[in-house]
N, C-alpha and C positions, 0 to 999 in steps of 0.2 A: 808479632803476626797477629793479626784480628782474629778472632773468633766469632764466628757466628751464634748468637743466642738467641733463644727461642724461647716463648712461655707456653708451656702446655698447662691442661689439667689433668692431674692425676684420677685415681679412681673415686675418692673422697670429695672429688669436684675441687680442690685445692690446685692453686695456681703455684706451679716452680719452673725453675729455669732450667732450661735442659741446655749441653752443650752439645752442637752439632756434629764437632770431631770425632770419629770412632774411635774408641778406647785401643784399639789393633794401631791405629796411625800414631797415638799420642806416644805409645812405649812399643818397641820392639827389640825383643830380647836378641836378636843379633845385632842389632844396631846397637845397643849395650855392651853388648860382649864386644864388638871390634873397637869400640873407643877405650872399653879398659885394656884389652889384649895388648892393642896398637901401643898403649902407653908403657906396657910392661916391656914389651920385644925393642921399643925403641930407647928403653934403659937398660938393653942387655939380659933382662929376668927373662931368659925363655923357661926356665925350671917352672917357675909358677904359671908363666901364659900355658905351660902344655897340661899343669895341673886343671888351671881352669877350662880346658877345651876339654878334658874328660871329663868335669863336672856337667859343664855344658850338655855334652853327648851322654848323660847319665850313666856313664860306665865305672861302676864301682869297682871293678878290678884295675881298671888302668888308673882311678884316682889313688888306688893304695900304692901300685907300684909308684907313680910318678911323685908320691908325696915322700915315697923313702928316697927317691932318686934326689929330690929338692932338699930334704933334711941333711942327706950326705954332703950334699953340693955345700950347703950353707954351714955346715959344720967344719968343711975342708978349706972352704973361702974359693974353690973354684971345683969345676968337675970334671972326671977322670975322661980320657978319651973313649973309653968303654960304655961308661953311663951316659955319655953325650949321645952316643952311637943309638944305644938303646933308647933314651927318650925320644930322640928323632925319628926312631923306627915308629914308636906308639904315636908321637904325632901324624906321622903318615898314617897309621893304620887308622887312626880317627877321621883324618879328614876325607880319608874313602867313604868310611861309614857316614860322614855329614852329609857328603856328594849324593849318595843314595837316597837318604831319610830328610832333608831338607830340600826347600825350595831353593830356586836357581839363585834368586835376591839373596835367599839367607846365607847360603852356602859361599856364594861372593863373600858378602861383609866378613864371614867367620875365617873362610882362608886367608881373604886377605890381611887379615891381622900377623898374620906370619910372615 
């Protein structure tokens, strides 16, 4: 990918290179989330993916609860049906919250991770 570079003068009249690609386009948190969490779900690591969603949505209560589920899951080597049901309900609730707060593009990236 070729970037367009231009030379501009700063306030001290010194020349500097300026990258014309907006930072917003260079890094999109929803895109990074999608790539990371898609790998997790592809590897059947749904508990870690759920924790990442809670972190992304900045829901501290959900982070704590999902970390506890993951901790027990890791300890037991499998997840109980009750814990899986609770985790899945929390993921659904977090995705509903995401639908309300994220742009359509970002919501699509986040929800498609699961």
